C-alpha positions in Angstrom: -0.3 0.1 -0.2 2.7 2.4 0.9 4.3 2.1 -2.7 1.1 2.2 -4.9 -0.3 4.8 -2.8 0.5 7.9 -5.2 -1.7 5.9 -7.7 -5.0 6.6 -5.6 -4.5 10.1 -4.7 -3.0 8.7 -0.5 -0.4 11.2 0.7 1.2 9.6 3.7 3.3 11.0 6.2 6.0 8.5 8.2 7.7 9.9 11.9 10.6 7.9 12.7 13.6 8.7 14.6 16.0 6.1 12.6 15.6 7.2 8.7 17.1 4.0 8.1 15.0 2.1 10.0 12.4 2.9 6.9 12.5 0.1 4.5 14.4 1.5 1.3 11.7 1.3 -0.9 9.9 3.4 1.2 12.5 6.0 0.9 12.6 6.2 -2.6 9.1 6.6 -3.3 9.7 9.9 -0.4 8.9 13.2 -2.0 10.1 15.3 1.5 11.8 14.1 3.9 12.3 16.7 7.3 15.1 16.7 9.6 14.9 17.4 13.0 17.0 17.9 15.6 20.0 15.2 14.6 21.8 15.1 18.3 25.1 12.9 18.5 23.7 9.8 16.2 24.0 12.2 13.0 22.8 12.0 9.7 23.1 8.4 7.9 25.3 8.1 5.3 23.2 8.9 2.4 22.6 11.8 3.7 25.7 13.1 4.2 25.8 15.8 1.8 23.4 17.4 3.3 26.6 18.5 5.8 27.8 20.6 2.5 25.1 22.7 3.0 24.3 22.8 6.5 27.0 22.6 9.8 26.8 19.5 11.2 27.0 21.1 15.0 24.1 23.2 13.8 21.9 20.6 12.9 22.6 18.7 16.4 20.9 21.9 18.0 18.6 22.9 15.9 15.4 24.0 17.9 12.6 22.1 18.3 10.4 24.0 15.9 13.3 24.0 13.1 13.5 21.9 10.7 15.7 21.0 6.9 13.3 20.2 4.4 14.7 17.9 1.5 12.8 17.2 -2.1 13.1 14.5 -4.1 15.0 16.6 -6.3 17.6 17.2 -3.9 16.7 20.7 -2.8 16.7 21.7 0.6 15.6 24.7 3.0 15.5 25.7 6.7 12.1 26.8 8.0 10.4 27.4 11.4 6.7 26.3 12.5 4.7 26.8 15.2 2.8 24.0 17.3 -0.9 24.0 16.1 -3.1 25.6 19.0 -4.5 22.3 19.2 -1.4 20.1 19.9 -0.7 18.9 23.9 2.0 20.7 25.5 4.4 19.0 27.6 3.4 18.8 31.3 -0.5 18.8 29.8 -2.8 17.0 31.9 -5.3 15.9 28.7 -7.4 14.3 30.5 -8.6 16.8 32.5 -8.6 19.7 29.7 -10.5 16.5 28.1 -12.5 16.7 31.1 -12.4 12.5 30.8 -12.5 10.1 34.5 -11.0 7.0 34.1 -11.9 3.7 35.6 -9.3 0.9 35.7 -10.2 -3.2 35.5 -8.0 -5.2 37.3 -9.2 -8.9 36.9 -8.3 -10.8 39.7 -4.7 -12.6 39.9 -3.9 -16.1 39.7 -1.9 -15.5 43.0 -4.8 -14.2 44.6 -7.2 -17.5 43.7 -4.3 -19.1 44.6 -4.3 -17.8 48.0 -7.9 -18.6 49.2 -7.5 -22.5 47.7 -3.9 -22.5 50.1 -6.0 -20.9 52.9 -9.2 -23.6 52.2 -6.5 -26.0 52.2 -4.6 -24.9 55.2 -8.3 -25.1 57.1 -9.2 -28.4 56.0 -5.9 -30.6 56.3 -4.2 -31.2 60.1 -1.9 -29.1 61.7 1.6 -28.8 60.2 1.1 -29.8 56.3 3.6 -30.1 54.0 3.2 -28.1 50.5 3.1 -31.2 48.5 0.1 -32.2 50.6 -1.9 -29.1 50.0 -1.1 -29.4 46.6 -2.6 -32.7 46.3 -6.2 -31.3 48.1 -6.3 -28.8 45.9 -5.8 -30.7 42.7 -8.6 -33.2 44.6 -11.1 -30.9 45.7 -10.9 -28.4 43.6 -9.3 -29.5 40.6 -6.4 -26.8 40.2 -2.8 -27.6 39.4 -1.0 -25.9 42.3 2.9 -26.7 42.3 4.4 -27.2 45.8 6.9 -24.7 45.1 4.1 -21.8 44.0 2.2 -23.1 47.1 5.5 -22.3 49.1 6.1 -18.8 47.1 2.4 -17.3 48.1 2.8 -18.7 52.0 4.3 -15.1 53.7 1.2 -13.3 52.3 -1.4 -15.1 54.1 0.3 -15.3 57.6 2.3 -18.5 57.1 5.6 -20.1 56.6 7.6 -23.2 56.1 10.0 -24.4 58.3 12.8 -27.6 58.0 11.7 -30.1 60.1 12.6 -34.1 60.3 9.9 -36.5 60.5 10.9 -40.3 60.4 15.0 -39.9 59.9 13.9 -37.6 56.9 14.0 -33.7 56.1 10.9 -32.5 55.1 9.6 -28.7 54.9 6.3 -28.0 57.2 3.7 -25.1 57.0 3.3 -23.2 60.1 1.4 -20.4 61.0 3.2 -17.1 61.7 3.5 -16.3 65.4 
């Protein structure tokens, strides 16, 4: 569409910080190129000829209102333009100006549901269960897969912790209520 738009009478404007990020096929069809403040990066190599007319140091420090225009025949011009009256200004709160009020919707996170399931499991299981026992209870009673690691990560937020203890000669991690 970009390449054939001129046959349909469509004028298209593209804005890019990096000139070379636009496909070469589109750049070759460009009728006018506007160059703003180049900063420390300068112009790409195929536009270095502009430096024969304009000082590279001056291009790095163009005022935001100033620009250089290059047309298809290679003619150059230096122009300025002011922002239109409807343009948003820096630090202007556009929501206040338009009278819009935002309402944010945030769906319940998976972690919130998991915490609820863990709390139910802990109230149903005997004291000091292992995270794997909690995962098995959740799987059996709620048909939800929860890894013991994920359960261990959520315990602190609901007032529990895990402690390492020895049972039957084996080290195990048990869930205990925080004091």
